[in-house]
C-alpha positions, 0 to 999 in steps of 0.5 A: 452671855454669848455662849454657855460657859459649860460648852466653852472649848477653853474650859477644860474638865481638869479635876472632874470626878464622876458622881458614881463614886459617891458613898464615902464617909461623912463629910468633915465640917467646914473649917476642919481638916478635910472639909471646905474652908469656913464660909465667908462674908458672901459664902453659904453652905446650903442643904436640901431644906434651905435650897428653895430659899436659895433659889428664891434669893436668885430673883434678887441677886445672882447665885453661884452654886458649887456642888462638891464632895469631901473626897474630891481634893479639886472640890476643896481647892475650887471652893477656896478659889470661888470663895476668894472671888466671891469676896472680891465681888463684894456682894454682887453674887452669892456663892452657895456650897452644896455637899452633893453626897449629903444632898443628892436630890439637888445634884440630880435636880441640876443633872450634875454628872461629876464634882465639882460642878458649878451652876449659876441660878438667875431668877430661879433658872439654872445656868450650867457653867463648868465642871472640874477646876479651870484656871482662876482667870477663866473662872473669873471670866465666867463669873463676869459673864454671869453678872452681865447676864444677871444685869440683862435680866434685871437681877442686880441686887447685892448680898448682905455680908454674913459677918456684917455687924448685927443690928442694934438690939432694941433697948429693953423697956424699963420695968413698970412701977410696982403698982402698974405691974400689979395692975398688969398682972391682975389684968392678965389673970382677969381680975379687973377689980384688983387692977382698978384698985392698983391704978387708983392707989397709984393715982392717990400717990401721984395724981399726975400719973397719966399712965395710971389714969389711962390704965384705969380708964381702960379697965373701966371700959373692959369692966363695963363691956364685959358681959354686954349683948352687942345687938341689945345695946345697939337696939336700945340706943336706936330705940331711945336716942334720949336715954343717956345710959343707952348712948353711953353703953353703945359708945363704949362698945364702939370704942372697944370695936375700933369705931372711935370717931362714931363713939365720940360723935355720939357722945358729943351730940348727947352733950348738946341735948342734955343738961345738968348731971346728965351732961356731966356724966356724958362729959366725964365718960368722954374724957375717960374714953379720951384716956383710953384712946390716947391724948395724942391721937388726932381723933381725940384732939379733934373730939376735944375741940368739938366737946368744948364747942358743945359745952360752951 
């Protein structure tokens, strides 16, 4: 802006009231007799608690602050005019109305001496605009200058209207089948055997129940790793690379700890050097761990190919 609007000689102080007259009855609520108009799409009422967030928002879009008081008819009239202008600017700026009686700390922070007082906030910095109630066309000119200054400082975001349609709620997930719910509840109370029994029953009723199969694999992993000594498991696997049980155990803790690719590679290597029942045990465990991780996971897809190669 070429000059501070607060010093523009064309803006008179008509309607300004000294703040020393504060200390009046409680402020009527917006939209009630004696109060401000109800907030609009680009108008918010802010108190001391919400003030820091308001200042922060000024880094995204211009904020115009109106300090007002309920006993000042000029304040109420100016709030109505500024609200109408905020609607016309359609989100290019946010009008924040602050009751100076209820929030004297904010009035002091702005060094406001009278109400109504209007201050712009751009990128966290206050810019006094005017006091009192200038004619509407002059107010519009001041706000245009605010927008020019905001653009020059890279503050060009827009305000989302407060009456915008709310986002569509997330659809509720359908209830779990009874046996799945039974298993889930058992896991919640740390009864892993009961959870396994529920999933096993679900698979007996429907052998193609992939959710039950994955759940049973997860419960199996939790059961096997419940009381393991991680350091001892890793030491045993390192000391006895040909011990199938040791390799299975460390693969379990690797999957549980998120080292999925290490676990798969370990067991595929074990498949390559084992035969007969031991090889089958390792294959079955790998398939269970695939179910734990998820059949669509890229690590599972790659490991399935490597397992097929190792077996054949």
